[in-house]
C-alpha positions in Angstrom: 130.4 47.4 17.4 132.6 50.2 16.1 133.2 51.8 19.6 134.3 48.3 21.3 137.0 48.9 24.2 140.4 47.5 22.7 142.6 48.9 26.0 142.7 48.2 29.8 142.1 52.2 30.6 139.0 52.3 28.3 137.6 49.7 30.4 138.4 51.2 33.4 136.6 54.4 32.2 133.5 52.6 31.6 133.4 50.7 35.3 133.8 53.9 36.9 131.1 55.5 34.5 128.9 52.6 35.6 129.8 53.0 39.7 128.9 56.7 39.2 125.5 55.8 37.7 124.9 53.1 40.5 126.2 55.6 43.0 123.3 58.2 41.8 120.4 55.7 42.1 118.1 56.5 44.5 117.8 54.0 47.0 113.9 51.9 47.0 111.4 53.8 49.3 108.8 51.5 51.0 105.3 51.9 49.4 102.5 51.9 52.1 98.7 53.3 52.4 97.5 55.5 55.4 96.6 52.0 57.2 100.0 51.2 56.9 99.3 48.2 54.5 101.0 47.2 51.5 99.4 46.3 48.1 100.4 43.8 45.4 98.8 41.8 42.4 100.3 38.3 42.0 99.5 35.9 39.1 99.9 32.5 38.4 98.1 30.6 35.6 95.1 31.7 34.9 94.9 32.9 39.1 95.0 36.8 40.1 95.5 37.3 43.5 95.1 41.0 45.0 97.2 40.9 48.2 97.5 43.5 51.1 100.2 42.8 54.0 100.9 44.8 57.5 102.3 44.4 60.7 100.6 41.7 62.8 100.9 38.3 64.0 100.9 36.3 60.9 97.2 35.7 60.0 96.5 34.5 56.5 93.1 35.4 55.3 92.3 34.5 51.5 88.6 35.3 50.4 87.7 35.9 53.7 88.8 32.3 54.8 91.4 31.1 56.9 94.4 29.4 55.0 94.1 26.4 56.7 90.6 26.5 55.3 90.9 27.9 51.7 94.3 26.3 51.0 93.7 22.5 53.2 96.4 20.5 51.2 99.8 21.1 53.2 101.8 21.7 50.0 99.8 25.0 49.2 100.1 26.0 52.6 104.1 25.9 52.4 103.8 27.6 49.4 102.1 30.3 50.6 104.8 30.5 53.6 107.8 30.5 51.3 108.2 34.4 51.1 108.2 35.0 54.9 110.7 32.3 55.6 112.9 33.2 52.8 112.8 36.7 54.0 113.3 35.6 57.3 110.0 37.4 58.6 107.6 34.6 59.8 104.8 35.7 61.7 105.3 39.0 61.7 102.8 40.2 59.0 99.1 39.7 58.8 97.8 39.1 54.9 94.4 39.6 53.4 94.1 38.5 50.0 91.3 37.9 47.8 92.1 35.6 44.4 90.1 34.8 41.3 90.2 32.3 38.4 92.0 28.9 37.9 92.6 26.4 40.2 93.9 25.8 43.9 97.6 25.3 42.8 97.4 28.3 40.6 95.8 30.5 43.1 98.2 29.4 45.8 101.0 30.3 43.0 99.6 33.9 42.6 99.1 34.7 46.7 102.9 34.0 46.8 103.7 35.9 44.0 101.2 38.7 45.4 103.0 38.2 48.9 106.4 38.3 47.5 105.9 41.5 45.9 103.5 43.5 48.7 106.8 42.7 51.4 109.9 44.0 49.0 107.4 47.1 48.5 106.7 47.2 52.5 110.3 46.5 53.4 112.9 47.2 50.1 115.9 45.7 52.1 114.0 42.3 51.7 114.2 42.5 48.1 117.5 40.9 47.5 116.5 37.8 49.4 113.2 37.4 47.4 114.4 38.1 43.9 117.4 35.5 44.7 114.7 33.1 45.5 112.8 33.8 42.2 109.9 34.6 44.2 109.5 38.5 42.6 109.4 37.0 38.9 106.0 35.8 37.7 105.9 32.7 36.2 104.8 32.8 32.6 103.6 29.2 32.0 100.1 28.7 30.9 98.3 26.0 29.7 99.2 25.3 25.7 95.5 25.9 23.9 94.2 22.9 21.9 94.9 22.8 18.2 92.1 21.8 15.5 92.8 18.2 14.2 94.2 16.8 17.5 92.9 15.5 20.6 94.4 17.8 23.1 97.2 20.8 22.8 99.7 18.1 20.9 98.2 14.5 21.5 96.8 13.1 18.3 93.9 10.7 17.8 94.5 7.4 17.8 96.0 5.8 14.7 94.2 3.0 13.2 96.3 0.9 10.4 92.9 -1.2 9.4 
């Protein structure tokens, strides 16, 4: 830390340099394919979802089935709708998703992550709201592996004194 800022003028110079750097940063451009769709990959636990969004009526298809048929539990349906409500674009996009691996909860989280990433690619102005809600961050928590000499990851066998 030999180049530490010791005066107020030095601090203003550094602040001016960062402002100039931010001004030169190019604004994000929408990323869409020839059909007007945006694509993103979402991940959660062991589940991986490939998600395409396009302007439409709000129809969500997961692995060829309607959202209500694939994710029967209302909590999982709510998880899928969260990115749209936070971004304020309810019923404006059709979603097509293919998801593999994990269980239903992990798959719902993966589709939510994919929808969020695809929304911010389609319309970069939605990035702030989605990032503030934490939807663009991949939830990296996974199941801890089982260790030898243990019953589960940390649970030991029942101890018997006699």
